[in-house]
VOPAGU-2260 file (C-alpha; in pm, 1 decimal, decimal comma):
REM VOPAGU-2260
SITE   aa  ch    i         X         Y         Z
SITE  MET   A    0    1452,2    2214,2   -1292,2
SITE  GLY   A    1    1473,0    1828,1   -1295,8
SITE  LEU   A    2    1257,8    1622,7   -1040,2
SITE  THR   A    3    1418,9    1582,9    -660,4
SITE  THR   A    4    1482,9    1226,2    -613,9
SITE  LYS   A    5    1285,4    1121,1    -265,2
SITE  PRO   A    6    1524,0     899,0     -76,3
SITE  LYS   A    7    1602,7     547,1    -116,6
SITE  VAL   A    8    1323,4     322,3     -18,5
SITE  VAL   A    9    1334,0    -128,7      12,3
SITE  VAL   A   10    1034,5    -259,0     -85,3
SITE  GLY   A   11    1009,3    -576,9      64,1
SITE  MET   A   12     816,2    -791,5    -292,1
SITE  SER   A   13     629,7   -1095,1    -229,9
SITE  GLY   A   14     499,4   -1140,9    -605,0
SITE  GLY   A   15     133,5   -1066,5    -482,8
SITE  VAL   A   16     -59,4    -744,2    -558,4
SITE  ASP   A   17     -41,1    -533,7    -275,4
SITE  SER   A   18     357,1    -543,1    -221,1
SITE  SER   A   19     359,5    -444,8    -616,3
SITE  MET   A   20     148,3    -197,8    -606,0
SITE  ALA   A   21     330,7     -48,6    -319,7
SITE  ALA   A   22     643,2     -63,0    -541,8
SITE  ALA   A   23     475,9     119,3    -824,3
SITE  LEU   A   24     337,2     397,3    -609,4
SITE  LEU   A   25     604,5     454,1    -407,8
SITE  GLN   A   26     792,8     453,1    -782,4
SITE  GLU   A   27     579,4     718,1    -924,0
SITE  GLU   A   28     609,3     908,0    -643,0
SITE  GLY   A   29     947,6    1013,2    -685,8
SITE  TYR   A   30    1078,1     714,9    -468,6
SITE  ASP   A   31    1470,9     557,4    -621,4
SITE  VAL   A   32    1295,3     199,6    -575,6
SITE  ILE   A   33    1487,9    -138,6    -484,7
SITE  GLY   A   34    1279,9    -442,5    -462,5
SITE  ILE   A   35    1358,4    -730,8    -275,2
SITE  THR   A   36    1182,4   -1057,0    -248,3
SITE  LEU   A   37    1267,2   -1283,4     102,5
SITE  GLN   A   38    1354,7   -1630,7      37,8
SITE  ILE   A   39    1228,7   -1728,9     405,9
SITE  TRP   A   40    1139,5   -2111,6     386,2
SITE  GLU   A   41    1258,7   -2428,0     142,2
SITE  ALA   A   42    1193,9   -2337,7    -261,0
SITE  SER   A   43    1041,6   -2687,1    -275,5
SITE  GLY   A   44     762,6   -2592,7     -59,2
SITE  PRO   A   45     389,7   -2629,5    -183,6
SITE  GLU   A   46     299,6   -2406,2    -510,0
SITE  VAL   A   47      12,4   -2211,9    -342,0
SITE  GLU   A   48    -157,8   -1990,2    -562,3
SITE  GLY   A   49    -124,7   -1656,7    -363,2
SITE  GLY   A   50     144,8   -1819,9    -139,3
SITE  CYS   A   51     440,3   -1579,2     -30,0
SITE  CYS   A   52     722,3   -1920,6     -28,0
SITE  SER   A   53     698,8   -2064,7    -356,2
SITE  ASN   A   54     849,0   -2016,6    -646,8
SITE  SER   A   55     593,6   -1846,8    -864,1
SITE  ALA   A   56     565,9   -1588,9    -589,6
SITE  ILE   A   57     948,6   -1505,0    -654,2
SITE  ASP   A   58     896,3   -1526,6   -1013,8
SITE  ASP   A   59     592,4   -1291,4   -1016,6
SITE  ALA   A   60     816,3   -1060,0    -809,3
SITE  ARG   A   61    1106,9   -1050,4   -1021,1
SITE  ARG   A   62     887,3    -994,9   -1298,3
SITE  VAL   A   63     708,1    -701,1   -1147,1
SITE  ALA   A   64    1040,6    -525,7   -1066,4
SITE  PHE   A   65    1090,8    -597,3   -1456,6
SITE  ILE   A   66     789,7    -410,1   -1581,0
SITE  LEU   A   67     890,5    -108,4   -1338,9
SITE  GLY   A   68    1236,3    -109,2   -1431,1
SITE  ILE   A   69    1364,9    -119,8   -1088,1
SITE  PRO   A   70    1612,3    -340,6    -934,2
SITE  HIS   A   71    1541,6    -635,7    -832,9
SITE  TYR   A   72    1736,1    -924,7    -549,6
SITE  VAL   A   73    1651,3   -1237,5    -413,6
SITE  MET   A   74    1724,6   -1252,0     -10,1
SITE  ASN   A   75    1853,2   -1557,4     211,3
SITE  PHE   A   76    1631,5   -1523,4     479,6
SITE  ARG   A   77    1590,3   -1877,5     597,9
SITE  PRO   A   78    1815,4   -1946,2     860,1
SITE  TYR   A   79    1694,4   -1625,0    1033,6
SITE  PHE   A   80    1307,2   -1726,9     963,0
SITE  GLU   A   81    1359,6   -2081,9    1075,1
SITE  LYS   A   82    1556,3   -1963,4    1412,4
SITE  THR   A   83    1290,2   -1657,5    1496,8
SITE  VAL   A   84     938,9   -1797,8    1343,7
SITE  VAL   A   85     980,0   -2153,2    1290,4
SITE  ASP   A   86    1064,4   -2246,1    1598,9
SITE  TYR   A   87     923,5   -1992,0    1799,2
SITE  PHE   A   88     610,3   -2141,2    1630,3
SITE  THR   A   89     704,2   -2536,2    1709,1
SITE  GLN   A   90     811,4   -2422,3    2116,2
SITE  ALA   A   91     464,9   -2226,3    2110,3
SITE  TYR   A   92     233,3   -2511,5    2055,0
SITE  LEU   A   93     438,9   -2753,5    2226,3
SITE  ALA   A   94     417,0   -2489,5    2555,7
SITE  GLY   A   95      31,2   -2534,7    2512,1
SITE  GLU   A   96     -19,6   -2184,0    2360,7
SITE  THR   A   97    -121,5   -2118,7    2016,2
SITE  PRO   A   98     101,3   -1889,4    1826,8
SITE  ASN   A   99      60,3   -1593,8    1548,1
SITE  PRO   A  100     378,0   -1668,4    1314,0
SITE  CYS   A  101     262,9   -1364,9    1102,2
SITE  LEU   A  102     335,4   -1160,3    1382,8
SITE  ALA   A  103     678,4   -1317,6    1482,1
SITE  CYS   A  104     750,0   -1272,6    1117,3
SITE  ASN   A  105     685,9    -868,4    1110,0
SITE  LYS   A  106     835,5    -836,0    1467,4
SITE  TYR   A  107    1202,9   -1007,5    1355,4
SITE  VAL   A  108    1202,7   -1053,3     945,6
SITE  LYS   A  109    1033,7    -758,8     750,5
SITE  PHE   A  110    1059,1    -493,4    1007,0
SITE  GLY   A  111    1356,5    -633,6    1173,2
SITE  GLU   A  112    1629,0    -795,9     951,8
SITE  MET   A  113    1489,7    -645,9     612,1
SITE  LEU   A  114    1561,8    -327,1     763,3
SITE  ARG   A  115    1890,2    -368,8     894,7
SITE  LYS   A  116    1934,0    -514,0     526,5
SITE  ALA   A  117    1816,0    -189,7     318,3
SITE  ARG   A  118    1999,5     -10,3     607,7
SITE  GLY   A  119    2304,0    -169,5     403,0
SITE  LEU   A  120    2213,5     -93,0      74,5
SITE  GLY   A  121    2198,7     297,1     131,4
SITE  ALA   A  122    1819,3     314,9     211,1
SITE  GLU   A  123    1601,4     558,4     450,8
SITE  TYR   A  124    1364,8     344,1     427,2
SITE  ILE   A  125    1103,2      17,9     391,1
SITE  ALA   A  126     790,7     -27,8     259,0
SITE  THR   A  127     508,1    -320,7     245,6
SITE  GLY   A  128     222,5    -354,3     103,9
SITE  HIS   A  129      33,7    -378,0     421,1
SITE  TYR   A  130    -279,5    -177,2     515,9
SITE  ALA   A  131    -165,8      58,1     779,2
SITE  GLN   A  132     -56,4     406,2     856,1
SITE  VAL   A  133     236,3     580,5     955,0
SITE  LEU   A  134     159,5     915,8    1164,8
SITE  ARG   A  135     335,5    1189,6    1355,4
SITE  ASP   A  136     237,7    1296,7    1642,1
SITE  PRO   A  137     262,0    1747,9    1661,8
SITE  VAL   A  138     294,6    1732,3    2043,9
SITE  SER   A  139     431,6    1415,2    2189,8
SITE  GLU   A  140     636,8    1341,8    1853,7
SITE  ARG   A  141     565,8    1031,1    1864,5
SITE  PHE   A  142     514,0     793,9    1539,8
SITE  LEU   A  143     191,4     649,7    1558,6
SITE  LEU   A  144      51,6     281,8    1383,5
SITE  ALA   A  145    -268,7     435,2    1276,0
SITE  LYS   A  146    -551,1     198,1    1100,2
SITE  SER   A  147    -602,1     227,2     715,8
SITE  ALA   A  148    -873,3     391,0     519,8
SITE  ASP   A  149    -985,9      32,4     378,5
SITE  THR   A  150   -1073,0     -98,4     749,2
SITE  ARG   A  151   -1207,0    -438,3     596,7
SITE  LYS   A  152    -814,9    -508,0     506,9
SITE  ASP   A  153    -678,3    -305,0     813,0
SITE  GLN   A  154    -328,5    -495,0     928,8
SITE  THR   A  155    -232,6    -294,0    1248,6
SITE  TYR   A  156    -337,6    -565,4    1482,7
SITE  ALA   A  157     -38,9    -748,5    1302,3
SITE  LEU   A  158     199,0    -462,0    1317,1
SITE  TYR   A  159     142,7    -372,4    1720,2
SITE  MET   A  160     533,1    -459,5    1827,6
SITE  LEU   A  161     669,9    -221,2    1564,6
SITE  THR   A  162     914,7      23,3    1740,8
SITE  GLN   A  163     968,0     414,3    1715,0
SITE  ASP   A  164    1258,8     374,7    1498,9
SITE  GLN   A  165    1137,6      81,9    1273,5
SITE  LEU   A  166     787,2     356,6    1221,0
SITE  ALA   A  167     995,0     588,5    1126,2
SITE  HIS   A  168    1176,0     444,9     847,2
SITE  THR   A  169     845,1     236,4     703,8
SITE  LEU   A  170     586,4     337,9     438,7
SITE  PHE   A  171     273,8     199,1     373,5
SITE  PRO   A  172     205,9     313,4      78,1
SITE  LEU   A  173    -166,6     137,3      45,8
SITE  ALA   A  174    -291,1     304,1     384,1
SITE  GLU   A  175    -543,5     555,3     159,7
SITE  TYR   A  176    -628,2     293,9     -71,9
SITE  PRO   A  177    -937,8      35,3     -76,3
SITE  LYS   A  178    -847,8    -336,2    -195,5
SITE  GLU   A  179   -1051,3    -311,3    -468,8
SITE  GLN   A  180    -896,5     -55,9    -624,5
SITE  ILE   A  181    -555,1    -139,5    -565,3
SITE  ARG   A  182    -653,3    -450,3    -819,5
SITE  LYS   A  183    -836,8    -229,2   -1027,4
SITE  MET   A  184    -475,9      -3,6   -1035,4
SITE  ALA   A  185    -238,8    -302,6   -1055,2
SITE  ASN   A  186    -434,7    -446,5   -1369,1
SITE  GLU   A  187    -395,2     -87,0   -1501,4
SITE  ARG   A  188     -13,8    -100,2   -1480,0
SITE  GLY   A  189     -15,8    -437,0   -1632,8
SITE  LEU   A  190     126,3    -573,3   -1332,9
SITE  GLY   A  191      -6,9    -883,5   -1438,7
SITE  VAL   A  192     -50,2    -958,5   -1055,3
SITE  GLY   A  193    -409,0    -792,3   -1002,2
SITE  ASN   A  194    -630,2   -1072,2    -966,7
SITE  LYS   A  195    -398,8   -1323,5    -775,6
SITE  PRO   A  196    -587,4   -1411,5    -445,1
SITE  ASP   A  197    -463,7   -1344,7     -77,0
SITE  SER   A  198    -230,3   -1567,7      67,0
SITE  GLN   A  199    -459,9   -1739,8     341,6
SITE  GLU   A  200    -265,4   -2049,0     481,5
SITE  ILE   A  201      89,3   -2000,4     708,1
SITE  CYS   A  202     348,3   -2037,3     431,0
SITE  PHE   A  203     556,2   -2299,4     590,2
SITE  VAL   A  204     265,2   -2585,1     700,7
SITE  PRO   A  205     233,5   -2831,6     418,9
SITE  ASN   A  206    -142,0   -2809,2     390,8
SITE  ASP   A  207    -256,8   -2630,4     696,7
SITE  ASP   A  208    -147,3   -2951,7     933,5
SITE  TYR   A  209      17,8   -2755,5    1253,4
SITE  ALA   A  210      -3,3   -3098,6    1451,4
SITE  SER   A  211     193,9   -3306,9    1199,0
SITE  PHE   A  212     461,1   -2984,8    1177,4
SITE  VAL   A  213     505,5   -2954,2    1488,1
SITE  ARG   A  214     562,4   -3330,6    1547,7
SITE  GLU   A  215     835,6   -3339,6    1268,9
SITE  ARG   A  216    1005,0   -3037,8    1356,5
SITE  SER   A  217    1032,4   -3155,2    1737,0
SITE  SER   A  218    1282,5   -3324,1    1951,2
SITE  GLU   A  219    1040,3   -3396,2    2208,3
SITE  THR   A  220     735,9   -3719,3    2201,9
SITE  VAL   A  221     367,7   -3590,2    2162,5
SITE  LYS   A  222     231,8   -3784,1    2456,8
SITE  PRO   A  223    -112,7   -3850,0    2476,8
SITE  GLY   A  224    -245,9   -3709,0    2817,0
SITE  HIS   A  225    -596,1   -3685,4    3003,5
SITE  PHE   A  226    -885,0   -3468,5    2899,9
SITE  VAL   A  227   -1009,9   -3325,3    3292,5
SITE  ASP   A  228   -1292,0   -3115,5    3371,8
SITE  LEU   A  229   -1263,1   -2770,9    3589,7
SITE  SER   A  230   -1253,7   -2994,9    3904,9
SITE  GLY   A  231    -906,9   -3190,5    3795,4
SITE  ASN   A  232   -1147,5   -3512,3    3700,3
SITE  SER   A  233   -1042,3   -3726,1    3433,7
SITE  LEU   A  234   -1298,4   -3701,7    3123,4
SITE  GLY   A  235   -1068,9   -3945,8    2896,9
SITE  LYS   A  236    -771,1   -3955,4    2697,2
SITE  HIS   A  237    -631,0   -3699,4    2416,0
SITE  GLN   A  238    -367,4   -3729,8    2107,1
SITE  GLY   A  239    -154,2   -3453,2    2276,4
SITE  ILE   A  240    -203,4   -3081,7    2359,6
SITE  ILE   A  241     -46,7   -2965,5    1999,1
SITE  HIS   A  242    -399,9   -3046,8    1879,9
SITE  TYR   A  243    -647,0   -2869,0    2059,2
SITE  THR   A  244    -668,6   -2471,4    2155,7
SITE  VAL   A  245    -883,5   -2250,9    2346,5
SITE  GLY   A  246   -1230,6   -2272,1    2234,7
SITE  GLN   A  247   -1228,8   -2568,9    2051,1
SITE  ARG   A  248   -1498,5   -2742,9    2020,9
SITE  LYS   A  249   -1467,0   -3000,2    1709,2
SITE  GLY   A  250   -1184,7   -3262,2    1651,7
SITE  LEU   A  251   -1163,2   -3295,6    2043,2
SITE  GLY   A  252   -1170,4   -3706,0    1948,4
SITE  ALA   A  253   -1419,8   -3834,9    2220,8
SITE  THR   A  254   -1754,1   -3768,3    2309,8
SITE  PHE   A  255   -1897,5   -3640,8    2686,2
SITE  GLY   A  256   -2245,9   -3707,0    2662,9
SITE  LYS   A  257   -2272,6   -3306,3    2591,7
SITE  PRO   A  258   -2101,1   -2992,0    2426,2
SITE  MET   A  259   -1733,9   -2968,5    2580,8
SITE  PHE   A  260   -1497,3   -2718,8    2497,1
SITE  VAL   A  261   -1140,3   -2631,5    2546,5
SITE  VAL   A  262   -1102,4   -2416,8    2824,9
SITE  GLY   A  263    -741,7   -2420,0    2888,0
SITE  LEU   A  264    -400,8   -2628,9    2852,9
SITE  ASN   A  265    -149,1   -2744,0    3094,3
SITE  PRO   A  266     154,2   -2860,3    2947,4
SITE  GLN   A  267     306,3   -2933,8    3260,2
SITE  SER   A  268      35,8   -3149,9    3349,5
SITE  ASN   A  269       7,5   -3306,7    3008,1
SITE  GLU   A  270    -376,5   -3229,7    3067,4
SITE  VAL   A  271    -669,0   -3077,7    2849,9
SITE  VAL   A  272    -900,2   -2871,8    3063,6
SITE  LEU   A  273   -1254,4   -2906,5    2918,4
SITE  GLY   A  274   -1583,0   -2692,1    3030,0
SITE  GLU   A  275   -1902,6   -2572,0    2905,7
SITE  ASN   A  276   -1967,6   -2253,4    2623,0
SITE  THR   A  277   -1968,8   -2058,8    2982,4
SITE  ASP   A  278   -1674,5   -2175,2    3086,1
SITE  VAL   A  279   -1494,2   -2039,8    2785,2
SITE  PHE   A  280   -1590,1   -1664,6    2842,1
SITE  THR   A  281   -1339,5   -1467,8    3069,3
SITE  ASP   A  282   -1382,1   -1083,4    3133,1
SITE  THR   A  283    -984,7   -1057,2    3210,3
SITE  LEU   A  284    -691,3   -1164,1    3072,3
SITE  TRP   A  285    -285,7   -1071,4    3145,4
SITE  ALA   A  286     -83,3    -992,0    2869,7
SITE  ILE   A  287     323,1    -985,4    2868,0
SITE  ASP   A  288     606,5    -826,9    2624,1
SITE  LEU   A  289     422,6    -538,7    2596,0
SITE  ASN   A  290     497,9    -273,0    2315,8
SITE  TRP   A  291     361,7      77,6    2351,9
SITE  ILE   A  292     328,8     318,2    2046,9
SITE  SER   A  293     129,9     564,6    2064,7
SITE  ILE   A  294     183,9     622,7    2443,8
SITE  PRO   A  295     602,3     552,7    2611,2
SITE  HIS   A  296     469,7     311,1    2883,8
SITE  LEU   A  297     164,6     265,7    3111,5
SITE  LYS   A  298     160,3     460,8    3412,6
SITE  GLY   A  299    -243,3     360,2    3525,6
SITE  PRO   A  300    -589,2     250,1    3404,5
SITE  LEU   A  301    -644,1     297,3    3055,5
SITE  LYS   A  302    -968,8     273,0    2881,8
SITE  VAL   A  303    -919,0     134,6    2502,2
SITE  GLU   A  304   -1119,7    -130,6    2266,2
SITE  ALA   A  305    -903,2    -453,4    2252,3
SITE  LYS   A  306    -873,1    -672,4    1945,2
SITE  ILE   A  307    -747,5   -1033,7    2079,2
SITE  ARG   A  308    -757,2   -1179,4    1731,8
SITE  TYR   A  309    -711,3   -1033,9    1406,5
SITE  ASN   A  310   -1026,5   -1077,0    1268,1
SITE  SER   A  311   -1208,5    -958,0    1588,6
SITE  SER   A  312   -1334,4    -645,5    1624,6
SITE  GLY   A  313   -1235,2    -435,4    1889,7
SITE  VAL   A  314   -1430,0    -488,1    2270,9
SITE  GLN   A  315   -1429,7    -205,5    2544,9
SITE  ALA   A  316   -1177,2    -264,9    2783,1
SITE  THR   A  317   -1000,7    -102,2    3052,2
SITE  ILE   A  318    -612,5    -165,6    3092,0
SITE  TYR   A  319    -431,4    -161,4    3444,0
SITE  PRO   A  320       9,2    -194,0    3495,9
SITE  GLY   A  321     103,8    -598,5    3658,2
SITE  GLU   A  322     211,0    -581,1    3971,6
SITE  THR   A  323     574,0    -630,1    3807,7
SITE  GLY   A  324     524,3    -251,3    3608,6
SITE  ALA   A  325     366,9    -194,6    3262,9
SITE  GLU   A  326     641,3    -232,1    3101,3
SITE  HIS   A  327     641,3    -655,9    3161,8
SITE  GLU   A  328     268,9    -735,8    3214,6
SITE  VAL   A  329     -47,3    -562,9    3197,9
SITE  MET   A  330    -417,4    -667,9    3291,8
SITE  VAL   A  331    -687,6    -620,0    3055,2
SITE  ARG   A  332   -1049,5    -586,7    3188,0
SITE  PHE   A  333   -1338,0    -606,2    2949,8
SITE  ASP   A  334   -1630,5    -453,5    2970,0
SITE  GLU   A  335   -1804,3    -724,9    2864,5
SITE  PRO   A  336   -1678,8   -1152,2    2907,0
SITE  GLN   A  337   -1501,0   -1215,8    2591,0
SITE  ARG   A  338   -1507,9   -1600,8    2455,5
SITE  ALA   A  339   -1150,8   -1806,6    2408,7
SITE  VAL   A  340    -901,4   -1590,4    2502,1
SITE  THR   A  341    -669,8   -1754,9    2372,1
SITE  PRO   A  342    -285,6   -1800,0    2547,8
SITE  GLY   A  343     -24,5   -1735,9    2310,6
SITE  GLN   A  344    -218,8   -1474,4    2085,2
SITE  ALA   A  345    -161,7   -1070,3    2063,0
SITE  VAL   A  346    -419,0    -831,4    2223,6
SITE  VAL   A  347    -386,9    -527,4    2064,2
SITE  PHE   A  348    -530,9    -198,1    2235,3
SITE  TYR   A  349    -649,8      77,5    1986,9
SITE  GLN   A  350    -778,4     456,9    2084,9
SITE  GLU   A  351    -984,0     518,3    1790,3
SITE  ASN   A  352    -818,4     464,2    1498,1
SITE  ILE   A  353    -480,2     470,0    1682,0
SITE  VAL   A  354    -283,7     185,1    1777,2
SITE  VAL   A  355    -175,3     219,1    2165,0
SITE  GLY   A  356      33,8     -77,0    2242,8
SITE  GLY   A  357     -32,6    -469,0    2213,2
SITE  GLY   A  358     155,7    -738,4    2380,2
SITE  THR   A  359     116,0   -1151,4    2406,8
SITE  ILE   A  360    -162,2   -1323,4    2607,0
SITE  ILE   A  361     -77,8   -1545,7    2880,3
SITE  SER   A  362    -233,0   -1788,6    3087,5
SITE  ASP   A  363    -284,7   -1597,9    3453,1
SITE  PRO   A  364      15,3   -1596,9    3660,6
SITE  ARG   A  365    -180,0   -1600,5    3962,7
SITE  GLY   A  366    -397,6   -1888,5    3857,7
SITE  ARG   A  367    -723,4   -1772,1    3814,3
SITE  ARG   A  368    -967,2   -1771,5    3485,0
């Protein structure tokens, strides 16, 4: 009897080593693999080595698919990406927030629209080169999102928004491998991408210049305003709130006689609130747009580890349902004050290596700091 072919899976291939090895490993496991590369921004964009939007990245993905002998398609996702990621990015900065476009891309593009396209191709699963793993709770039967074996490369923070349906139809083939081994395996298979550097900057922002990009994309005029202290006293002029983020010290464009830090942004009054370093710390944050994974919803206080940025360590905290209910709002109380809690970024909750859920940080809805 011949080998039974596993189900069809669509692999999102960016041309990098991780997604290339995801396709290779699934093929070796017997899956019927199709590779697709998402064109999400102008092909004439910056040819950044390791970037995911460049012409060379598409060429690398096509070459790897040819080596593996799998079908490969390039799909135009630009209009959808512009609407759900780029427009969101621009509006968030204008609203005094610090957005995370990679999370929006995962939510709407890679695990939203790509899954829909994959189903149109008759695929049961999608797969990516993310470092994470999907498990199944034998008691609740919920699908779980768990940290990868290589905790240094773990990417669950950027995947907290995945739904039960998406987790049920997603494969993460790199879950058990350290990054160094993935590079070695790619070289052993002659894929030609084993030594490509990881992409670092936001793919659609030239030269990492967020402010210039927002100015060019926005129909609103970015106006100068006032720096103010915590009492509302004017401390001088700023260039426009899109230039600043909570916790920032350098690049304020003014001197104040002592180190000053951005404590908050007020788009309504066009003010940038400054304080001393101690003022940047808080033991409380509020979050909205919650997505729960290991639990159906938050019924009451729950002890967790909370991460407030991608490359930070989790810290002990307790989460509480907000007055409008945990489907809409939670309060997070840290055991120890945390620095630069930033509206617009994600807060993700863990219990050991399992993602409980997460949401988007907002300014305290009751005006407290």
